[in-house]
N, C-alpha and C positions, 0 to 999 in steps of 0.2 A: 137798066138793071143795077148799075153801080150805085145810083141814088137810092134805090129800094134797099139794097144791101146795107148801105150806110145808115139809112133810117131804122132798119131792124136792129142793127148793132147799137145805135144810140138809144132806142127804146129799151133794149135788154140791159144795157149798162145803167140806164136810169132806174129801172126796176131793182137792179142789184144794189145801187146806192141807197134807194129808199129802204130796202130790206136791211142793209147794214145799219143805217142810221136808226131805224125804228127798233132794232134789236139792241143796240148799244146805249143809246141816249137815255138819260134818266128823266123822262118827261111823259110817262104813260098816264100818271094821275097827279094832278097838282092841286094844291089848296093853300090855305093860309100858312105860309112858312113851311110847307111840307111838299116834297116831291117824291114820287115813287115810280119805280120801273120794275122790270123783271128780275133785277139783281139786287138793288139797294133801295132802302127807304131813307131819305135824307130830310133833316129838319134844318131850318135856317132861323134859329132864335137870335136874340141879342148877342149871345156868346158865339164862339166859332162854329163854323159849318160842321154838322155831325151826321154821319151816315152809319146805318146798321144794315146787316144782311137781311134780305127778304125772308119771308116765311118759308117753311118747308112743306107747305100745303101741296097735296098731290095735283090739284088743279093748276097751281102756279107752275109747278114743275112740268106739267104737260104743255103749258103755254111756252115756257122756255125751250123745251125740246122741239116743239113745232116751229118756232121762229128760227132756231138753229138749222132745222131740217130745210126750211124754206130757203135759207141762204145757201146751204150745201147744194140743194137741187138746182138753184139758179146758176151757181158757179159751174156746176157739172153741165148744165144745159149750154152755157156759153162755150165751154171747152168742147163739148160734142159738136156744136155748130161749126166751130172752126175746123175740127177734124173732118166732119162730113163735107164741109165746103171743098176740101181738097181730095177727098176719097170717094165721094158719092158719084155714081154714074149719071150721065146726062138724063134728065127727065125724072130722076129720083126725088122723093119727098123727104123732108127732114122730120120724119115721124118721131124718132127717138129724142131729138132736141125738143120738139113740141111737147112730148109727154112729160119730160122732166120739168119744163117750164110751167106746164099746167099743174103738176104736182106741187111746185113751189107756190103757185097761187092758191091752191087748195089748203096747203099747210098754213100760210099766213092768214087766210080767211078763218080757218078753224081756231088758230091761236087768238085772233082778235075777238072772235065770237065768244070763246071761253072766257077771255078777260072781261068782256062786256058783262056777261052774266054772273061770273063768280068772283069778281074783284073785291066784293064786300067781305068775303070770307077771310082774306089775308091782309086787307088794308082796313084800318078803322074807318068806319063811315063818318063822314063829316058833311055838314050842310054846305060848305063852300068848296068842296072838292069837285073838280071837273076833269075831263079827259084832256091830256096834254097833246102836244104836237106830234110826238113819236107814235102815239096811239092812232092819230089821224093819218100819219104817213103809212102805217101798216094797212089801213083800210084803202088808201090810195094805191098802194102797191098791189093789192089783190086784183082789181080789174085790169090793171096794166100787165100783170104777169099772165093772167088768163088770155088777154088779147094777144100778147106776143107769142104765147104758146099756140094759139089758134092760127096765127099768121105763119108760124113755123110749119105746122101740119099742112096748111094749104100750099105753102111755097114749094115750087119745083126748081130743081137746079137746071140752069141753062148754061150754054157755053159762051 
């Protein structure tokens, strides 16, 4: 039981790290001397590194909000897990923890899907632009968050 508990905590913290990194790092869209994320658009010309704030497009703001919500839901889920670990009666399930983790997964999935479809509206289209590693991390965080949420829902507390 202790190994299972440790595995679940490691999975949850891994998801949380993926969500933090994908929300913060400026690598959602990369191209020739250009990097863009949810917050800044940066260019790397011959002169010094230059960044400007991202667009105020409604779709980009929804991606920003959903990524922040996914981090909040995942942190809340981890906090609830530790609270329920000590207060839940024997045989009880971690429903609330699982629901918040599944919500985190759905938020990150929605944010990544919106970014996939609508990124051309706020980033200039370029032939050499491709999705960066932070974008990929957000897609990796989605199934892991859903998986850990389902594990929490199925998990029963034992003594």
